N, C-alpha and C positions, 0 to 999 in steps of 0.2 A: 577366941572370937565367939561372939554371941550367935546363937542359932536364930535364923529368921523365922518369924511366925508364919503360919498360913493365913493369908488375908483374902477375903472374898473381893472380887473386882469392884462391886458397888461400894464396899467399905473403903477400899483404896481411893476411889474417886472422891468420896466425901472427905477423906483425910487430905487429899491433894487440894481440894477446894479450900479447906481450912488453911493450907499453906500458901494460898494466893493464886492457885491455878484456876482457870476458867475453861469449861468445855467450849470448844470453838466449832467442832463438827463431829458427826457420827457417820461412819461409813460401814455398813454391814453391822458387825458385832464389835466394832472397835471405836472407842471414844478418844478423840484427840483433845488434849488439854494444853493450854498455854499460860505462862506466867507473864506478868507485866515486864519482867526483865529479859524476856526473849526465850527462856527455857521452854521446851515443848516435850511432851511425852504422849505415848499412845497406850491405852489400857484395853486389852481384849475382855469383853463381857460375854462370856459363854454360859448363859443360865446362871445358876447359883454356885458355880465352881470357883475354887481358889486360884489365885495367880501362882504359877509354878515358882519355886524359890529362885531358880536361875534367872528367870525373867525379872522377878522382883529385885534381885541384886543388881541387874543391869539398869533397871529404872532408877534405883537409888544412886548408883555410882555415876552413870553417864548422863541421864536425863535430869535428875534432881540436883546433881553435883553436890551430894551430901556424903558425909562419913556415915558408915553403918551405925555406929553407936549413937550419933546425933539423931538419925532417923528413928531408931528404936526408942530412944528417950521420948521424942516428940509424939511418936505413934502411941506409946503406952499412956502418955498423959492425955492424949485425945480420946483414946478408946476406954480409958479407965481400967484396963487390964493390968495385971501385975506381971513383972518380968519373969 
């Protein structure tokens, strides 16, 4: 299994917007995003810190309903980083 990268919250939000999610509200330090097909997720934005890997894995599996490999492929294409 591929190791998840550390992704800053603001970068994750930009990537999710690229996937079709749109911010619908912000409450405190949490941004709620929703896709046209009804999927929703919440991303905590605590300064310039990274999203913990466990939370990122939960967002990928449950909220985005994507396979880990598909997420990594699309994220690396988006960010221009190498695997």
